[in-house]
N, C-alpha and C positions, 0 to 999 in steps of 0.2 A: 504494500500500500504506500507507494512512494513516488512523487514527482514534483515539478517546479511549484514551489509554493512562493507587500501592501505598500503603499507609497505614502510619503508624508509631504504636505504642502506647507511652505512657510506662511506665517501670518504677516502680511505686508501692511495692513492698515495701521499698525502701531508706529511704524517708521514715519508714515505721513503725519500722524497726529503729533509726533515728537518734533516735527519741523515747525510747528506753529508756536511762536513765542507768546508771552503774555501780552505783548503790544499788538499782536496781529488783529486786524479789524474783524469783527464777527461777520459771518456770511449773511447776505441779504435775506430777508424773510421771503417765503414763497408768495406769489401774487394772490390777492384775495379771489375767492370763488364768487362769481356773480350770483345774485339771488336767483333761486329756482334751479340752479345747476348743482350737480353732485361732483365733488372732486374725484378725478380718476384714481383708482387704486394704485398703490405703489407697485412697481414691477417686481415679480418674484424671480429671484436669482437662484438658480439651481446650484448646489454645492459641486465643486470640481470633482471629476472622476478621479479615484485613487489609482493612478497609473504611474509606472516608474519613469524617471527622467532618463536621459541618454546614458548617464554614468551609473545607473542603479541596476541591480539584478532584475531580470524579467519577472521573478517571483513576487516582487514588491507590488502590492495592490490588494484589491478585494476579489475574492473568488467564491462562487457558489457551486457546491457540488451537484452534478447531475447524475453521478454514479458513485454512491458511497457504500456499495454492497460489501466490498472487501473489508472495510473498516468495521462494519457491523458484524460480519462473520467472526472477526478476531475478538470483538468485544463479547459476543455470545459465548465463546469458549466452550466449556463443557455443558452449558445449559441446553444446547440442542445442536445436532449435526445438520446445520442449514447449508447444504452444499449446492453449487450450481444454480440452476433456474428455480430451485425451491424457495429461495429467499427473494422477496420482491419489495419495492418501495411503495408505500401506501399513502404518503403525504408528508407535508412539512418541508423545511429547508435547513441546511447548515452552511454557514459562510465562514471562510477563513480570510482574515485580514492581516497581511504582512506589512509591518512598518519597515521603512528602510533601515538597514543596519547602521549603528553609530560608528564613531571613530575606532572603537575596539573590535568591530565586526559582529557585534551582537544586536539583533533586532527583536521586536516583540510581535508575537503571533496571537491574535484574538480569534478564538473559535466560538461562534454563536449558533446554537441550535434552537429552532423554533418548532417544537413538537414534530421532530423528524421521526416518522413511523415506518418500520419495516415489519413484514410478516412472513412467516414460513409455515408451510403445511407439509407434514411428513406422514406417510402411510408405511407402517413397518410392523411385521409380525402380529397382524391382527389388531393393531392400534392405529388411531389417527391422532396426531399431535399437532396442535395449532399454537404457534408461538407469535407473540407480539412484542416488539422491541421499540420503546419510545425514548428519544433523547431530547433533552431541553436544557437551557441554561447557557452559561458563558464561561470560558476559561482564558486566562492570559498566560502565555508561556514564552520564555526567551528562546531564541533560535539562533543558530550559526550556520554559515556556509563554508565548511572546511575545504571543499574542492568544487570545481565547476560541476554542476549537476547533482551536488550532494547537499543535504540539509540535515542538521541534528536539532531535534526539538527537546527541550528540557522539561522537567516537571513544572506544573503550574505554580506561579506566584500568587495568583488569585483564581478561584474557581467556584462556580455554582453549577457547573456542567455535570449532569447526572443522567442515568438511564434507568428505565423501569422495564422489566421483562416479566411477562405473564405467560404461563404454559398451561394449556388445557388438553387433557388426553381423554379419548373415548375409545370404546372397543372392549378388548379383554381386560383392560385395566382402565380405571377412571380416576383422574385426579386433577386438581387445580393448584398450581404453585405460582408464586411470584418472588422476585428478587430485585435487588438494586445493585447490579455490578458496577464496579468502579470504571469510569471512562478514562482510559489511558491512551493519550495521543503522543506521548513522548517516545523518543527513539530515533534511529537513523533511517533516513529515506534517500531514495534517488528520485530525481524529478526531471521532467522535460517540460518546457513551456514555449508557447508562441504568444504573440500579443493578445490572443483571445482565448487560449485554452491551456490548462495546466494538468499534467498527469503525474501522479506520485505513487511510488511503490515503497512499501516497508521493506527493509533489508534484514536478512538473516546472515550475519557476517558480511560478505560482499555480494551475496546473491539476492536477487529480487524475490520477494515472497508473495505469491499469488498474483491476482490481477491488479491493475492500477486503480486508484481513486481518480475520478475525472472531474475537473472543475471548469466552469466558464467564468471569464472576467466580467465583473459587474461594477457599476459606478459606486 
């Protein structure tokens, strides 16, 4: 589960305000609105898209997962053997926002999940097992880029990111179970990215583990 994985924009308004001394004349007031007319609304300025500058890694910016299956398989662990096409996305989103690395080469990754739901249905040995995995919350994690195409994600410094897993079995055995497995996104990854797409694989040693997680760049 590993590939290119936010960009930071400077705040320029402060520099402009600092150039105005105490003796600077105040700006002229807006012209009065004639009776019977309604003043036009102020223009809405959209926030700038978080995209890297020319000297920043491609991974810098905001990315929304369109295929997070491999990460969910890893988080389910022993809760269920959800392999291949048995695990499907049922709704919600997860976004990774990578801030540009600082002078020491360390950046901040913010992962935000909004009721990201995956489901699996397994029929085995006379039993049908239905599994629902729901992820929500946010985590902030330091990251580094030790080599081109490589990223290491550290343990969270802040986190409300958590998962809920419910398992319902019918057939020769019936049960309902629930758990709250820890969401662990830390580790070593290999990534590839274009201006619009990011793919990341988790590494086992130096070998890619499983399929990539796929993201699309978003504003």
